[in-house]
N, C-alpha and C positions, 0 to 999 in steps of 0.2 A: 861695766859696759852700760851705756845709756839705753833707756827703754825707747823703742820706736814709737812714734806718734802718728796720728792721722795727718798732721801737717807735713811730717817727714815723708810719708808715703806720697802725698799729693805733689810735693815739690819734686821728688825724684821721678815720678811718673811724667810730670810735665816736661821733663828734660828728654824723655824718650820720644822720638818722632813717630808719627803714624806709620804703620807697616808699609803703606803705599808710597811713602816718601823716601824710603831707603833704597840706595842702589843695590840691585840684586836681591830685593825683598822676596821672601818665599811666597807671599800671598798677595791677593789683590786688595785694593783700597776699599775702605768700609762702605763707601757709597755703592759699590758694585753688588753689595749684599742687600740693598734696598732698605737700610736701617740708618738713615741719615738723621741722627738726633742732634739738636742744637748744643747739647752738652758734649764736649770733646771726650770726656771719660766714658760716657755711655756709648758714644760712637765707637770707641776702641773696644769696649767690652762686648758689644754686639756684632763686631766686624768679622766674626768667624775665626778660623784658625790663625794664630799669629806665632811669632817666634817663641820658643819654649821658655826662654828667660822672662819674657814679658808675661806669659801666661802664669808662670810661677809667682812672679811679683804680684800679679793681680789676685791670685789665690791667697797669698799672705795678707794682702790688704783686706779681703773679704773676711778672712779668719780674724784679723785684728778688730774689725767692726763687730763681729759676733762677740768676741771677748769683752769689748768695751760695753756692749749692751748687757751681757750677763752680769758683769760687775756692777754696773750702774743700777740694775733693777733687782739685784739679789735680795734686798731687804724691803721691797715696796709693800710686802704683805699680800694676803689673798686678794686677787684682783678680779674685777669683771670688766670686760672691754665693751665699750659703747662705740658703735660705728654709725656713720650717717654723713649726709652731705655737708660740705663746707660752705654752701651757698645760701643757707637760711639765716636771716637776721633775727634779732631778739624779739621782734614783734610777731614772728611767725608761730603758728600753733605747734608746729613740730619742735621748734626751739624750746618753747615752754614745756612741752612734754618731756624732752630730753633733760631739761633742767630739773624737773620733778623726779625723773629716773635717777639722776645723779645724787639727789638728796636722799632718796629712798635707799639706794645702795649704801650710802654712807651710814645711814641709821642701822642698817643690817650688819655693819662692821666690815664692809668691803672697801678696798681702795678702788677708785674709779680710774680706769685706764682708757685713754683715747689716742687717736692719731696726733693730738696736740694742737691742731689747727683751729680755725674759726668755725662758725655755724654750729652744727649738732655737737661737734667735739667740744667747743667752747661751752655750750649749754650744759653738757654733762659735767664737765669740770667745775663749772660755776655752781651747779647744784650741790656738789660735794663741798665746795668752799662755803656755801650759804650756811651750812650747819656745822662747820668746823671739821669736816671729813678730809680725807687725804685723796689727792688726785695726781696722776702722773701722765705724761704724754710721750709718745714715740713719734717724733716729728720726722718728716721726709723732706729732703732738699728738692724743691721744685722751682720752675721759673715763675710760678704764681701760687697763691693759696698756701704759702709755706711757713709763714711766721707763727711761732708758738703763741697761744692765747695767754692772757694775763692771769688765768686762774689755776695755774699749775704749781704744785709744790716742787716737783722735779720733772725734768724732761731730758730725753736723749735724742739727738738728731742723727738720722741715718742717711746714707747715700743710696743704698740699695733697697728697693721695695721688698725683695724676698727676705732680707735680713730683718727688716722692720716687721713684716708679717709673722716671722718666726717668734719674735719677742711678744707680740700681741697675743699669740696662742700659748706660748710657754708659761706665761705668768698669770693666766686667767682661768677661772673656774667656769666661765660662761661667756657668751656673746649676747649682747642686746643690739639688734640692728634696727636703726631708725631709717626713715626714707632717705634715699641717696641715689647716686648715679653709678657709673661704670665701676668706680673704685669700691663702692659699697657692695655691689653685686659680686665683684671679684672676691671680696673678703668672705661674704656669707656662703657663696658656693664652694669656695676652697675649704672652708670649715665643714660644710655639709659633706664634702667628699671625704675628708679625714674621718668623720664619724661613720659614714657609709662603709668605708673600707677598714674600719676598726683600728685605724691608727690612733685615734682617741676614742674613748668609750663613754657613752651616755653623757656627752657634753651638751649642756642646755643651749638651745638655739631659739632665741626669742625675737619675733618680728613685731615691732611697735608701729602702730599706724595701720590698722586693719584695712581701711579703704584704699590706702596706697598699694598695699601688697596683694590685694584680692585678685586683680587681673593676672599677675604673675602666678599666683597659686592656682588659678583656674587653668592657665596654660599647662602648668606642671601636671595637674590632675587629668585634664582632658586630652592632652597630647602625649606627654612623656610616659605617664602611667599606662595609657591605652596602648601605646606602641611598645610598652615593656622595656623602655630604656632606663626607667627607675621602677622601684617597687612601691606599692602603696604605703608600706611601712616607712619609706624614706620621708614621705610628707608628714607622717605622724610625729616625727622628731621636732617639728617646728611648733612652738607655742605662739599663737597670734593673739594679740591683745592691745587694748588702748589704755590699760590700767597699769601704772607704775607699781602699785602695791601688789597686784597679781603677779606681775613679771618677777619682782624681787622675791616674793614669797616662794615661788617655784624654784628660783635659783638657790635660795637659802636652803630649802628642803633637800635639793640634790647635793649641794656642797656638804651639808652636815650628814645626810643619810648615806650617800653613795661614796663620797670622797673622803669622809672621815674628818672633815674640817672641824676644828674646835674653836670656841670663843677665845678671842684675844691671842690666837696662836701666832707666834713670831719666831723667826729664825734667830739663833744666837750668833753674834758677831765675834770675830777673833782678832785681837789686836795685831798678832804677828802676820796677818794678811793685809794689814792697813785698812781694816773694815771699820766703819763708823756705826753700822747697824741702822735701825730705824727708830724714830721717835715713838713713844707710847708703849 
């Protein structure tokens, strides 16, 4: 029996009409839910309850995207994920800072993982490439800012944000968050929530660019802590610095001391799974 592919799923789903276009459809059209995405697949995903066979098909598709990510990233090595805006060019000081971060992570033996796009993501991958380190990207399909940068050794492209974020957490020992926008805030606060609720334990959260993050930290301290929506200890989990060396030294200490990471630690591949393993 042939193995299903992402292309097979996409072709099959495109043949299925929207729920609102069927005679006798069980549910309303997606626009009635106020979620009119320009992407037809996203429109169907967010359209609320649909026919059970369509929901099952979509669940299989999401499952297959998870499996594809797991197999593609299984041998990337111990990673640190770098987040930040896609909108900084190479002359910007934050781009230069992220490039230095990527190089420093590689010197410490980590694989640099990013969202795979331009800006800060490109800078961190480029820094790893500068010194011969390894870098990977988890790219997301978007109408804009979606092309993988040229400094990736490997990249996996995802349709669903939540699957992509799963991969960025699953294979990382830490997050370094550079200045960024809504997507960056989403990523750092989701990770902070996982740490706060002990879904992940003692996960290093580093904020690079102290002047950029200071107003946000002031808000957290002066509003959220005062109103007791978070605890003071929640803020203590963040390391705020402008020094790539300081950031990576802290991450390395945690990875070696708390997580038991060892130098040159690699997973062993097995030929009977069709695995190629990782270089080095």
